[in-house]
N, C-alpha and C positions, 0 to 999 in steps of 0.2 A: 614542518609539514602540517598542512591543514587537514583535520580529520572530522568526520561525522560519526557519532556513536548512537546506535539505536538500543535503548534500554527497554527491552520488551517484557517486563515483568508481568504485564497483564495481557500479553499477546500483541497482535498487530492486524489492522484492517486498512483498506484504502483511505477511508475518510479520516481515521486516526493519524495516518501518516501525513496527510496534507495539513491537517490542523496543527500538528506538532511542528512540522517544518516551517510553517508560516511565522513561527515565533522568532526566527533568527534574522531579524532585520530586513525581512522581505517587503518590498513595495507591493501592497495588495492590488493596487490599480494596475501595476505592470503585470502582475500574475494573471489578473482577469483579462488583460489585453492579450496575453499570450494564448490563453484558452480560447479567446474569440477567433483565433486563426483557424480553429477546427471548423469544417463545414457541417456544423450541427446547429440545430435550433430547437425551440420549444422547452428550454430549461432556464432555471435561475439558480444562482449560487447564493447560499445563505451562510454567512459568517456569524458566529456567536461565541458564547462562553458558557461553561458549566462548572460546577463544583463537585468533585468526587472525593469523599472522605477528607474534606478540608482543603483539597488542592484545586486551585482555580486553573482551568485548562480551556484552550480554544476548542471550538466545535466547527465542523464543516459539513454541509449537506447540500445535495443537488435536488432541487424540486423540478419535476418535468411533467409534461403532458402525457397521459396514458397512451395517446396516439403514437408517441415517439418511443414508447417502451416495447420494443419488439426484438425478436431473435436476430442475431447476425452471425455470419460465418467469419472465419479468419480472413477470407478474401475481402469481405465487406469492411472489416476493421482496417485492414491494410490500406484499402482505397481511401477511407476517411483520413487516416494519418498521413499517407503519402500525398494526398491532394491538398493538404493544409500548407500554410506558409511558415510553419514552425521550423526552427533550425535543425540541421541534420543530426546533431547530437541528441536532441529531444526525440526526434522521430525514431532514431536507432534504438534508444533505450526503451521507448514505449512499445515498439514492435517486438523487442526481445522479451519483455514481460508478457505480452499477449501470446507470443509463440510458446513460451514455457507453459502458460495456462492451457493452450490448445493441445500441446503434447500430453499433459496430464489428464485433461478431460477425455481426449481420444483414447488413451490407454485404459481408463476406467470404463468407458462405454464401448470398447471394442471397435473403434473406427479410426480412420486416419485423421490427423489434425485438421485437414482441409474440410472434412465432413462435419466437424463439430459445430453445433449451433449453441451459442454461448448462453442462452437464457438470461439469467440475472447478470452474468459477467459481461454480456454483450450490450446491456442496456446503457442508456446515456450516462447514468451516474457512475458506472464502472469505467467507461471510457474516460470520463473526466477525472476519476480517481487516479487512473494509471498515467494518463498524459500529464495531469497536474503534478503528480509525484516527479515525473521526469523533468518537467519545467522547473520545479523547485530545486531538484538536485543540481540542475544546470546553473541556476541562479546562485546557489550556495557555493558551488564549485569546490567540493572537498577533494583532496589528493587521495584520501583513503576513506572507505566506508566500512565500519565494523558493527556487527550485530552481536547482541547477547544471545545466549541459547534461548530457545523459544518454548514457552509453556503451552501444551497442546489442549488442555481442558479435557472434559469427559462428558458423557451423556449422549443425547440425541438432538437433532435439529431438523426442522421441516425444510424440504426442498421441492423443486419442480417434480422430482421423481418419488416423492413421499418422504417418510421419516427415515433418516440415515444417521449412522453413528458419527460422533465427534472423535477425532477430526474427520471432516468429510473426506470421502475417498480421494477426490482430486487434491485436497489439501495434503493428505497423507502421502500421495505420490510426489508432490512438490517438496515435501519435507525430507525426502531421501537424501542422505549425506549431510543433513543439518542437525546439529546437536539439539535435542529436545528433552523435556522433563515434565513431570506431573506436579503442578503446584497446589493440587488439592481443590481447585475451583471447578465446579460443575457448570459447563456451558461451552459455547464455541468461542475460543479465545483467538485463534488464528483462522482467518477466513482464507478462501482460495486466492483472492486478490492479494491479501497480506503475505501469504506464503510465496506467491509468485514474485512480489516485490523483493522480499528478502533473498530468495534464490538468485534473482537476476542481478541485483545491485551490490550485494555484499562482497567485499574483497576478502573478508575473513570473519569468523565467529569466535567470540571469546569475551574476556573481561575488558574493561576500559584500560587503555595503556597509561603509563605515567605521562601526564600531559598538563597543560594549562587550559582550563575550560573558559571559554569566552562568552558563551550563551547557552541557555537551557530552554527547551521548549516542551510544553505539555499539550497533547491532543487527546480529547476525551471521546470515548465511545458512547453509544446511546443506551447501553445496558448498565445495570448496577450489580456489582459483586461484593463479596466481603472485603476485597482489596480495592484500592482505587483503580477504576477502569480507565487508565490513561496510558498513552505511549509517551515515554520521555526520550527526547533526543538532545544530544549535546554536541556543540561545535567548539573546537579548540585547536591548539597547536601542540605538536609533538616535537621535542628538541631532537632532531635526527643525529646531532653530534654525540648524544648519549647512547645511541643505538649501535 
């Protein structure tokens, strides 16, 4: 059985997810071709690398025109995804991630999911992060997705609504039912997008199973902490005969 393991010792965000998953033999041109199926314009994808505490990791960033950085409702996002020529599995996963975000944001702000304006989450970069993650999961095609427990960080972070605590309220809402812990790092380690990805795609949370590891990916965040700010993913096979 083919598995994908997310080792989130430094947390998870959308761009870290994409840059880590790109390490597993993915055809980058094919990946870019899939994203071009979205009816979006005014952005460029930037692929690079970075070194965190001696670990070389991929980086991924979306550059976009300020004109295209505007608020979107859940309906707007549904229309963008549904009007694309992406395959149905990618559309379904992307919409599930966004719906989980809308539910969490709506609960925090006291409104229905349909009324939520996504601010940063609805911007072009976050749409690319979420749809890109779904594209890569579809390309890697694991039979099971397992996440480690998530470190939530501490302190405060700036938002559209002012200074808010870490984890951000929407992130905390999304983390319900997910095993979390404090790894002693001050800062936002799990973003709302990262939490929504974990909540939506994880089949289970726990330690890596007895398995053969075939490939390992590292995706770097753009902040520096005492620990390497990278997301490590592993793809391998589990001998189901032993289970």
